[in-house]
C-alpha positions as a printed Julia matrix, in Angstrom:
688×3 Matrix{Float64}:
    0.0    0.0     0.0
    2.92   2.34    0.54
    3.53   2.81   -3.19
    0.23   4.78   -3.48
    1.4    7.51   -1.09
    4.06  10.15   -1.76
    7.51   9.27   -0.47
    8.73  12.8     0.3
    7.56  16.37    0.92
    7.89  17.4    -2.73
    5.56  14.66   -3.79
    3.13  15.7    -1.04
    3.18  19.29   -2.32
    2.66  18.21   -5.92
   -0.29  16.02   -4.92
   -1.88  18.88   -2.99
   -1.38  21.33   -5.86
   -2.77  18.83   -8.33
   -5.8   18.16   -6.15
   -6.48  21.85   -5.74
   -6.15  22.39   -9.46
   -8.55  19.54  -10.15
  -11.05  20.92   -7.66
  -10.63  24.4    -9.13
  -11.22  23.17  -12.67
  -14.22  21.14  -11.54
  -15.62  24.16   -9.71
  -15.04  26.38  -12.75
  -16.74  23.88  -15.06
  -19.62  23.61  -12.61
  -20.01  27.4   -12.48
  -20.14  27.67  -16.28
  -22.43  24.65  -16.64
  -24.89  25.92  -14.03
  -24.72  29.41  -15.55
  -25.54  27.93  -18.93
  -28.55  26.08  -17.52
  -29.83  29.21  -15.74
  -29.85  31.2   -18.98
  -29.42  34.94  -19.5
  -30.2   37.15  -16.48
  -32.28  40.28  -16.79
  -29.99  43.23  -17.53
  -32.29  46.06  -16.49
  -33.71  47.5   -13.32
  -36.8   49.63  -12.91
  -36.63  52.74  -15.06
  -38.53  56.01  -15.17
  -41.26  56.11  -17.78
  -41.1   59.43  -19.64
  -43.99  61.32  -21.22
  -43.53  63.48  -24.31
  -45.83  66.17  -25.69
  -46.99  66.62  -29.26
  -43.75  68.45  -30.1
  -41.71  65.56  -28.64
  -40.68  67.64  -25.62
  -40.6   66.0   -22.2
  -43.72  66.87  -20.23
  -43.22  64.58  -17.25
  -42.26  61.17  -15.98
  -43.22  58.43  -13.58
  -40.79  57.82  -10.71
  -40.47  57.61   -6.96
  -37.66  59.04   -4.86
  -35.18  57.62   -7.36
  -34.46  58.9   -10.85
  -33.75  56.19  -13.4
  -33.45  56.42  -17.18
  -32.18  54.12  -19.88
  -30.31  55.48  -22.88
  -28.48  53.63  -25.64
  -24.71  53.49  -25.51
  -24.62  55.64  -28.66
  -26.52  58.35  -26.74
  -23.83  58.59  -24.05
  -20.87  60.92  -24.5
  -17.72  58.94  -25.45
  -15.9   60.92  -22.76
  -18.1   59.17  -20.18
  -17.28  55.74  -21.61
  -13.53  56.36  -21.66
  -13.42  58.0   -18.24
  -15.38  55.13  -16.69
  -13.2   52.45  -18.29
  -10.02  54.3   -17.3
  -10.86  54.39  -13.61
  -13.0   51.28  -13.16
  -11.88  48.59  -15.62
   -9.1   49.27  -18.13
   -9.13  45.69  -19.44
  -12.92  45.48  -19.81
  -12.84  44.47  -23.47
  -10.1   41.89  -22.87
  -11.27  39.8   -19.89
  -14.22  37.41  -19.59
  -15.72  39.09  -16.56
  -12.81  38.63  -14.11
   -9.5   40.49  -14.11
   -7.33  37.66  -12.75
   -4.28  39.82  -12.16
   -6.21  42.32  -10.07
   -8.05  39.52   -8.29
   -4.79  37.82   -7.31
   -3.39  41.06   -5.92
   -6.54  41.82   -3.99
   -6.77  38.24   -2.67
   -3.19  38.38   -1.4
   -3.9   41.66    0.39
   -7.07  40.19    1.91
   -5.18  37.1     3.17
   -2.58  39.27    4.82
   -5.22  41.37    6.55
   -7.67  38.44    7.05
  -10.45  40.63    5.63
  -12.31  41.32    2.42
  -11.47  44.99    2.25
   -9.59  44.99   -1.06
  -11.71  45.05   -4.2
  -10.82  44.06   -7.75
  -14.26  44.03   -9.28
  -14.64  44.45  -13.02
  -17.5   46.42  -14.51
  -19.33  43.16  -15.09
  -18.97  42.17  -11.45
  -20.14  45.58  -10.29
  -23.08  45.38  -12.69
  -24.03  41.94  -11.34
  -23.84  43.24   -7.79
  -25.97  46.31   -8.59
  -28.62  44.25  -10.32
  -29.0   41.26   -8.05
  -27.03  41.52   -4.81
  -26.29  43.59   -1.77
  -22.96  45.32   -1.16
  -22.08  43.33    1.95
  -18.52  41.99    2.02
  -18.99  38.27    2.55
  -17.74  35.16    0.76
  -21.34  34.11    0.08
  -22.04  37.35   -1.77
  -18.83  37.03   -3.76
  -19.72  33.49   -4.85
  -23.17  34.61   -5.98
  -21.59  37.56   -7.74
  -19.3   35.19   -9.65
  -22.28  33.17  -10.89
  -24.1   36.27  -12.13
  -20.91  37.62  -13.71
  -20.41  34.43  -15.7
  -24.03  34.45  -16.86
  -23.85  38.08  -17.96
  -20.61  37.57  -19.88
  -21.89  34.32  -21.38
  -25.06  35.75  -22.88
  -24.38  39.43  -23.59
  -21.89  41.42  -25.65
  -19.41  43.81  -24.07
  -21.28  46.83  -25.39
  -24.55  45.56  -23.94
  -22.87  45.06  -20.57
  -21.25  48.49  -20.66
  -24.56  50.12  -21.63
  -26.33  48.35  -18.77
  -23.65  49.31  -16.26
  -23.74  53.0   -17.2
  -27.54  53.01  -16.98
  -27.74  51.43  -13.52
  -24.7   52.55  -11.51
  -25.52  54.86   -8.58
  -24.22  58.44   -8.73
  -25.75  59.67   -5.48
  -28.62  62.07   -4.74
  -31.19  59.52   -5.94
  -29.7   59.42   -9.47
  -29.27  55.94  -10.95
  -27.54  55.78  -14.31
  -25.55  58.32  -16.28
  -28.59  60.03  -17.81
  -30.15  60.75  -14.41
  -26.76  61.89  -13.06
  -26.16  64.17  -16.02
  -29.56  65.79  -15.65
  -29.14  66.19  -11.9
  -25.61  67.58  -11.77
  -25.46  69.5   -15.07
  -29.07  69.8   -16.29
  -28.24  68.28  -19.66
  -28.48  64.87  -21.4
  -25.57  62.46  -21.11
  -24.87  62.83  -24.81
  -23.79  66.46  -24.26
  -21.32  65.98  -21.41
  -17.88  67.53  -21.83
  -14.63  65.79  -20.94
  -14.37  67.64  -17.62
  -17.99  66.87  -16.72
  -17.65  63.22  -17.74
  -14.54  62.74  -15.6
  -16.28  64.37  -12.66
  -19.24  62.01  -12.92
  -17.01  58.96  -13.42
  -15.39  59.83  -10.09
  -18.6   59.48   -8.09
  -19.62  55.76   -8.14
  -16.64  54.66   -6.02
  -18.17  56.59   -3.12
  -21.3   58.61   -4.03
  -21.35  60.51   -0.75
  -17.58  60.99   -0.45
  -16.94  61.98   -4.07
  -20.07  63.98   -4.86
  -18.99  67.5    -5.85
  -22.06  68.79   -4.03
  -20.92  67.14   -0.79
  -17.12  67.54   -0.97
  -15.8   69.57   -3.89
  -12.15  68.97   -2.98
  -12.44  65.16   -2.91
  -14.37  65.17   -6.16
  -11.88  67.37   -8.01
   -8.92  65.32   -6.76
  -10.43  62.1    -8.1
  -11.47  63.83  -11.32
   -7.86  64.83  -11.97
   -6.75  61.26  -11.21
   -9.14  60.0   -13.89
   -7.99  62.6   -16.4
   -4.34  61.71  -15.72
   -5.09  58.01  -16.3
   -6.89  58.83  -19.54
   -3.89  60.81  -20.75
   -1.5   58.04  -19.75
   -3.57  55.49  -21.71
   -3.67  57.7   -24.8
   -7.41  58.45  -24.52
   -6.86  62.24  -24.42
   -4.04  64.6   -25.27
   -1.97  66.65  -22.87
   -3.84  69.78  -23.94
   -7.2   68.12  -23.31
   -5.99  67.07  -19.89
   -4.93  70.6   -19.03
   -8.14  72.25  -20.21
  -10.4   69.68  -18.53
   -8.52  69.71  -15.22
   -8.77  73.52  -15.1
  -12.38  73.81  -16.28
  -14.71  75.69  -13.94
  -17.76  73.43  -13.69
  -21.2   74.78  -12.78
  -23.42  72.3   -10.94
  -27.17  72.63  -11.05
  -28.11  70.02   -8.46
  -31.48  70.06  -10.19
  -33.98  67.63   -8.72
  -36.65  67.23  -11.38
  -39.05  65.77   -8.86
  -39.15  69.1    -7.02
  -40.68  70.76  -10.08
  -44.46  70.58  -10.4
  -45.53  68.14  -13.09
  -46.94  69.57  -16.29
  -50.61  68.71  -16.77
  -50.8   66.22  -13.87
  -54.42  65.22  -14.57
  -53.46  64.57  -18.19
  -50.49  62.45  -17.12
  -52.74  60.37  -14.88
  -54.99  59.77  -17.89
  -51.97  58.74  -19.97
  -50.9   56.23  -17.33
  -54.31  54.55  -17.26
  -54.56  54.52  -21.05
  -51.06  53.0   -21.38
  -51.91  50.28  -18.87
  -55.03  49.52  -20.88
  -53.45  49.36  -24.35
  -50.47  47.3   -23.13
  -52.58  45.18  -20.75
  -50.2   45.85  -17.86
  -50.59  47.18  -14.34
  -50.08  50.88  -13.78
  -47.05  50.08  -11.61
  -45.48  48.15  -14.49
  -45.95  51.2   -16.67
  -44.51  53.55  -14.06
  -41.28  51.59  -13.67
  -41.07  50.11  -17.15
  -38.77  52.69  -18.71
  -41.23  53.44  -21.5
  -41.19  56.51  -23.7
  -44.81  57.51  -24.18
  -45.52  60.03  -26.9
  -48.75  61.82  -26.04
  -51.16  64.2   -27.74
  -50.63  67.07  -25.26
  -50.0   70.56  -26.6
  -48.15  72.3   -23.76
  -49.08  75.73  -25.07
  -52.79  74.91  -25.08
  -52.5   73.27  -21.66
  -51.01  76.43  -20.18
  -53.74  78.53  -21.76
  -56.42  76.26  -20.31
  -54.92  76.32  -16.82
  -54.4   80.08  -16.97
  -57.96  80.82  -18.04
  -59.51  78.5   -15.46
  -57.41  80.05  -12.68
  -58.29  83.57  -13.82
  -62.04  82.89  -13.96
  -62.72  80.79  -10.85
  -62.51  82.68   -7.58
  -59.93  81.18   -5.22
  -62.43  81.23   -2.38
  -65.02  79.27   -4.33
  -65.34  75.55   -3.67
  -66.65  74.97   -7.18
  -64.7   72.48   -9.28
  -63.87  72.24  -12.97
  -63.34  69.6   -15.63
  -62.26  70.5   -19.16
  -61.01  68.81  -22.33
  -59.67  70.29  -25.57
  -59.47  67.86  -28.48
  -58.37  67.66  -32.1
  -61.66  66.82  -33.86
  -59.93  65.12  -36.77
  -58.03  62.58  -34.67
  -59.59  62.52  -31.2
  -56.22  63.44  -29.7
  -56.64  65.32  -26.42
  -54.6   68.53  -26.62
  -55.28  69.85  -23.12
  -57.06  68.53  -20.05
  -57.98  69.88  -16.64
  -59.41  67.53  -14.04
  -59.85  69.95  -11.17
  -58.85  73.28   -9.65
  -55.84  72.01   -7.72
  -54.12  68.65   -8.25
  -52.29  68.86   -4.93
  -55.59  69.07   -3.07
  -57.55  66.54   -5.15
  -56.3   64.05   -7.74
  -59.83  63.03   -8.79
  -60.1   63.66  -12.53
  -63.41  65.35  -13.21
  -62.77  65.53  -16.95
  -62.74  61.77  -17.54
  -64.12  60.11  -14.4
  -66.94  62.31  -13.09
  -70.37  61.69  -14.63
  -72.65  64.7   -14.51
  -75.89  65.79  -16.17
  -75.01  67.75  -19.34
  -78.19  69.81  -19.45
  -78.88  71.53  -22.75
  -75.49  70.57  -24.2
  -77.26  67.27  -24.95
  -79.75  68.97  -27.32
  -77.55  68.88  -30.47
  -77.89  65.08  -30.46
  -81.67  65.47  -30.3
  -81.75  67.98  -33.14
  -79.47  65.9   -35.31
  -82.09  63.14  -35.04
  -84.84  65.69  -35.78
  -83.06  66.97  -38.9
  -82.69  63.38  -40.07
  -86.42  62.83  -39.57
  -88.07  65.72  -41.39
  -87.2   68.81  -39.38
  -85.47  71.82  -40.96
  -83.99  74.93  -39.32
  -87.36  76.62  -40.05
  -89.6   74.0   -38.42
  -91.95  75.93  -36.12
  -93.36  74.8   -32.75
  -95.07  76.85  -30.06
  -93.06  77.66  -26.95
  -95.27  78.21  -23.92
  -95.8   76.48  -20.54
  -97.0   72.99  -21.4
  -98.04  69.95  -19.4
  -97.42  66.67  -21.21
  -99.56  63.69  -20.36
  -97.39  60.61  -20.83
  -98.38  57.1   -21.81
  -98.24  55.88  -18.21
 -100.69  58.58  -17.17
  -98.12  60.78  -15.45
  -97.93  64.46  -16.29
  -94.56  66.0   -17.16
  -94.27  69.78  -17.12
  -90.79  71.08  -18.05
  -89.88  74.72  -17.76
  -87.5   77.12  -19.45
  -84.55  78.66  -17.65
  -85.68  81.66  -15.59
  -89.28  81.02  -16.72
  -89.0   82.8   -20.07
  -91.28  81.65  -22.92
  -91.97  83.04  -26.37
  -95.67  82.18  -26.12
  -95.7   81.85  -29.89
  -94.25  79.56  -32.58
  -90.44  79.58  -32.8
  -88.13  77.89  -35.3
  -85.62  75.15  -34.63
  -82.86  77.73  -35.18
  -84.31  79.89  -32.42
  -84.97  76.91  -30.16
  -81.26  76.05  -30.24
  -80.05  79.62  -29.86
  -82.41  80.32  -26.98
  -82.16  76.78  -25.51
  -85.93  76.41  -25.37
  -86.88  73.34  -23.32
  -90.51  73.11  -24.46
  -89.44  72.81  -28.09
  -86.92  70.11  -27.14
  -89.37  67.98  -25.17
  -92.02  68.22  -27.9
  -89.43  67.08  -30.44
  -88.3   64.19  -28.26
  -91.9   63.03  -27.75
  -92.55  63.2   -31.48
  -89.4   61.27  -32.42
  -89.66  58.81  -29.55
  -87.09  58.51  -26.76
  -85.39  55.49  -28.36
  -84.55  57.59  -31.42
  -82.58  60.02  -29.25
  -80.81  57.19  -27.44
  -79.76  55.56  -30.72
  -78.53  58.9   -32.03
  -76.54  59.65  -28.87
  -74.84  56.27  -29.19
  -73.87  57.18  -32.76
  -72.12  60.2   -31.3
  -70.14  57.9   -29.02
  -72.11  58.71  -25.87
  -71.77  55.48  -23.93
  -73.46  54.19  -20.83
  -77.11  53.67  -20.06
  -79.43  56.48  -21.18
  -82.96  56.69  -19.75
  -85.77  56.52  -22.31
  -87.71  59.43  -20.8
  -88.93  62.77  -22.19
  -86.45  64.69  -20.01
  -83.51  63.03  -21.74
  -83.84  65.81  -24.32
  -82.87  68.22  -21.54
  -79.7   66.31  -20.62
  -80.78  64.35  -17.56
  -78.44  61.42  -18.27
  -74.99  61.23  -16.62
  -71.97  61.62  -18.9
  -68.31  62.64  -18.74
  -66.77  65.78  -20.17
  -64.49  63.69  -22.39
  -67.48  61.75  -23.75
  -69.39  64.93  -24.62
  -66.39  66.6   -26.22
  -65.81  63.51  -28.37
  -69.44  63.7   -29.54
  -69.1   67.36  -30.47
  -65.83  66.52  -32.21
  -67.81  64.38  -34.65
  -69.87  67.45  -35.55
  -66.69  69.48  -36.01
  -65.09  66.95  -38.38
  -68.13  66.43  -40.56
  -69.46  63.23  -39.01
  -66.45  60.93  -38.8
  -66.05  58.57  -35.86
  -63.28  59.46  -33.44
  -62.04  58.09  -30.14
  -60.73  60.41  -27.46
  -57.17  59.44  -26.56
  -53.95  60.76  -25.02
  -51.34  58.4   -26.5
  -49.91  58.35  -30.0
  -47.01  55.93  -29.56
  -45.26  53.88  -26.86
  -41.6   52.8   -27.1
  -40.12  50.34  -24.62
  -36.75  50.73  -22.88
  -34.99  48.9   -25.71
  -36.3   51.3   -28.33
  -38.97  49.0   -29.76
  -42.34  50.5   -30.65
  -44.87  48.42  -28.7
  -47.92  50.53  -29.54
  -48.73  53.05  -32.25
  -52.12  54.49  -33.0
  -53.32  53.76  -36.48
  -54.3   56.27  -39.15
  -56.98  58.45  -37.55
  -59.19  58.46  -40.67
  -62.47  57.39  -39.12
  -65.61  55.81  -40.48
  -68.3   58.24  -41.68
  -71.0   57.8   -39.05
  -73.12  60.94  -39.38
  -74.67  62.41  -42.49
  -72.34  65.09  -43.82
  -75.06  67.51  -44.95
  -77.07  67.19  -41.74
  -73.93  67.64  -39.66
  -73.08  70.86  -41.46
  -76.63  72.22  -41.1
  -76.53  71.48  -37.35
  -73.11  73.12  -37.01
  -74.46  76.29  -38.6
  -77.42  76.21  -36.23
  -75.0   75.95  -33.29
  -73.31  79.2   -34.34
  -76.65  80.86  -33.55
  -76.1   81.01  -29.79
  -73.88  84.06  -30.44
  -76.21  85.67  -33.02
  -78.48  88.46  -31.76
  -80.55  88.14  -34.94
  -82.12  85.07  -33.33
  -83.0   86.76  -30.03
  -86.72  86.89  -30.53
  -88.02  87.23  -26.96
  -84.87  86.78  -24.88
  -81.09  86.86  -25.23
  -79.37  84.03  -27.06
  -77.46  81.87  -24.58
  -74.03  82.96  -25.82
  -74.7   86.69  -25.79
  -72.62  87.33  -22.65
  -69.42  86.13  -24.32
  -70.17  86.85  -27.99
  -68.13  90.06  -28.04
  -65.06  88.27  -26.65
  -64.81  85.8   -29.52
  -62.4   86.34  -32.39
  -64.13  84.2   -35.03
  -67.15  82.02  -35.73
  -67.67  79.09  -33.39
  -70.39  76.5   -33.07
  -71.31  75.86  -29.44
  -73.96  75.04  -26.87
  -74.26  75.86  -23.19
  -76.06  73.78  -20.61
  -77.27  74.36  -17.07
  -78.84  72.2   -14.4
  -79.33  73.02  -10.72
  -75.84  71.7    -9.95
  -74.0   71.76  -13.28
  -72.83  74.42  -15.7
  -71.47  73.45  -19.13
  -70.11  75.02  -22.28
  -69.0   72.97  -25.3
  -68.06  74.3   -28.71
  -65.7   74.05  -31.62
  -63.95  75.52  -34.61
  -62.96  73.35  -37.59
  -59.63  72.59  -35.87
  -60.38  72.42  -32.13
  -63.25  71.28  -29.92
  -63.37  72.15  -26.24
  -65.79  71.48  -23.41
  -65.82  72.65  -19.81
  -67.96  71.72  -16.81
  -68.12  73.5   -13.48
  -70.0   72.47  -10.38
  -69.68  71.17   -6.83
  -68.38  67.68   -6.1
  -71.22  67.12   -3.65
  -73.87  68.21   -6.22
  -74.78  71.33   -4.3
  -76.95  73.74   -6.22
  -75.13  76.57   -7.98
  -76.82  79.68   -6.59
  -74.25  82.45   -7.1
  -74.81  84.19  -10.41
  -71.09  84.63  -11.06
  -70.49  80.9   -10.63
  -73.07  80.19  -13.34
  -70.85  82.12  -15.78
  -67.61  80.26  -15.01
  -67.97  77.59  -17.7
  -68.78  80.08  -20.47
  -65.99  82.45  -19.49
  -63.37  79.71  -19.27
  -64.44  78.39  -22.66
  -64.43  81.81  -24.33
  -61.07  82.81  -22.88
  -59.45  79.54  -23.83
  -60.84  79.35  -27.38
  -59.85  82.94  -28.07
  -56.31  82.36  -26.79
  -56.0   79.02  -28.57
  -56.91  80.54  -31.96
  -55.02  83.81  -31.48
  -52.29  83.09  -34.02
  -54.28  80.82  -36.33
  -55.8   82.17  -39.56
  -59.58  82.37  -39.47
  -61.27  79.35  -41.03
  -64.9   78.66  -41.74
  -66.84  75.42  -41.69
  -66.64  74.01  -45.21
  -70.05  73.44  -46.77
  -70.45  70.03  -48.43
  -72.34  69.5   -51.65
  -76.06  69.23  -51.17
  -76.7   72.23  -48.91
  -77.85  75.76  -49.7
  -77.7   78.99  -47.72
  -80.78  81.22  -47.68
  -81.55  84.48  -45.88
  -84.31  83.64  -43.41
  -86.52  85.78  -41.21
  -85.99  84.13  -37.78
  -89.4   85.21  -36.49
  -91.43  83.41  -39.16
  -88.9   80.89  -40.42
  -89.62  82.0   -44.01
  -87.41  83.6   -46.63
  -86.53  87.12  -45.52
  -87.56  90.18  -47.49
  -86.18  93.73  -47.42
  -89.01  94.54  -45.04
  -87.96  92.06  -42.36
  -86.45  93.65  -39.28
  -83.72  90.99  -39.06
  -82.43  88.23  -41.26
  -79.96  85.43  -40.93
  -78.39  83.1   -43.44
  -79.5   79.56  -42.62
  -78.45  76.4   -44.34
  -80.76  73.69  -45.57
  -80.32  70.4   -47.27
  -81.37  70.8   -50.89
  -85.09  70.43  -51.33
  -85.96  71.3   -47.71
  -85.65  75.12  -47.74
  -88.84  77.2   -47.34
  -90.3   78.3   -50.66
  -92.35  81.28  -49.49
  -91.32  84.7   -48.29
  -92.15  86.35  -45.03
  -95.25  88.56  -45.2
  -95.38  89.48  -41.54
  -93.23  92.59  -41.92
  -94.58  93.86  -45.26
  -96.25  97.27  -45.46
 -100.02  97.3   -45.59
 -100.09  97.94  -49.35
  -98.13  94.71  -49.9
  -94.96  96.4   -51.06
  -93.04  95.07  -54.0
  -93.32  91.42  -53.03
  -96.58  89.57  -53.26
  -97.18  86.46  -51.21
  -97.64  83.24  -53.08
 -101.25  82.38  -53.8
 -100.66  78.83  -54.87
 -102.44  76.56  -52.4
  -99.91  73.72  -52.67
  -97.04  76.05  -51.83
  -98.92  77.33  -48.79
  -99.54  73.76  -47.65
  -95.84  72.94  -48.03
  -94.98  76.13  -46.16
  -97.15  75.06  -43.27
  -95.18  71.82  -43.09
  -95.91  68.49  -41.62
  -94.61  69.39  -38.18
  -96.72  72.51  -38.0
  -99.7   70.31  -38.79
  -98.57  67.82  -36.16
  -98.33  70.65  -33.71
 -101.97  71.59  -34.43
 -103.04  68.02  -33.76
 -100.71  66.83  -31.0
  -99.22  69.81  -29.21
 -102.04  72.3   -28.92
 -102.49  73.41  -25.37
């Protein structure tokens, strides 16, 4: 048995060395084999999701107390790359994750001191530690670090590893990654860093508190010069570059972006929810997913909306506001206000609150009426009326402030004056289901009650929903969907969502839509006054062009919605607890916010009219009689009709006693047509 054992000390030593080598090789093989089986580790940590406006400018981001961004290696200044490699890992592109020479030196020092104080970590090892491990100095942590290092080097290229390292390393002050550090310390993107700035930032990760120039300028500058000297020694920079960079006077901003108030916070909340919906992810996954979300927000319009709302609503008032401005061609929301003060209440009244829209619901009713035989000249009597319903109940609506014409008025006047009697009569004639079907065509979702009062806006709807419906009138009848997101790009630069071509399906009749739009311009037209002021008279003089619009009022809600060919905007004001609005000035808030915003929004835009489609004609009409105006009529207004529906007779009410130069038609058939089917129906059904 003796021949199997070494005969002298040399043999013993060789056996021990051989055994250790065998164990080392076996351990190394095991590490690589297990690493292979485990597959590639995740290279990223949570990242800030960034929101961009319509001009691709940053409008905000999702983050906590930490700032994290991910940028491609090509978007990082080469000075940063070289400075980092010079001080942290000069042989990065040569080793396989471990710098054996440095490890041996550090291990020897640790054995002498019986500690783990000396470090020889490569960038890959540091990256593994930052991603998956703590910074405790134990053998267990080092073994785990080795496993992750092997896996990272096995499955990823050097450039991918370097990019990941620079995007995750901690630079102090809550800034993770070079982009966050660059923004914090110098208020600029990492791509624009100078040599001096890059060397200063590369100095920080070794000890973020000790080497931060904001904490200890002397320590930071000393290490910066050490990095610059190493770069010069390795041929990365010239002697002149070293001199200029080491003597550069750096200005630090110490800018914490989270201290700045977010732009359009209610809008950003809406973006977050929409992103979670389109990507089918949780909101938290969106917040920390490192996405770039390109939104529909126009910062200029948003500022105008916020400014006008703040100027109109008294600070002491507890009344709240919800407003949406939208591109009628695409449905893209350009500005949004969900309340008076986001810090006090994050509830978004523009998209979440459902309130009664009042008379702003009437355009949907009158679209249905125009599609079913009405014209702008259709006459019905406006006076206090009690309607006996099919179930035997009596319904008696009233006009705002108790004003009635007590005579026949036209559809044009009924809209301009917001006459409730005319609206209820029309709804009863058409049938409540007709209005419900029409409202659904306009994109008004939710359950709508099939009752006569629906014509007066007694359903509950959101501001966004109503603005989308009016947007279909503004664009000529095409379907649109209100939205805040145009495109979403993930942290790797891949487009994961992009909204398709906005060209929508033609839902509404183009001619009828145009006729209704022209009728909606009447709320600012004193020619339609008749017996009381048109509902837009208080703001008519403020407007800088022609708009189509409708106001609406209930006991607890005040609305104003209107549009130009390029922008539709709606605003609601009221109390969260549904208290009645009793102060007269508070009843004007919605109109004044709308007028101020629309005027400001169109200030630098050339005036544009609503384009008339084929199949409509414009005729001067006497608003009192609904007939063609004559030179004797006190007022006249151009009204539009679908071809074949315009009145054929002239007004005789205002002619002189001798008949003047215009004789009324004597043809019986023309007079019958003038009377119209709805006037006849009125005689039969609606006589009081």
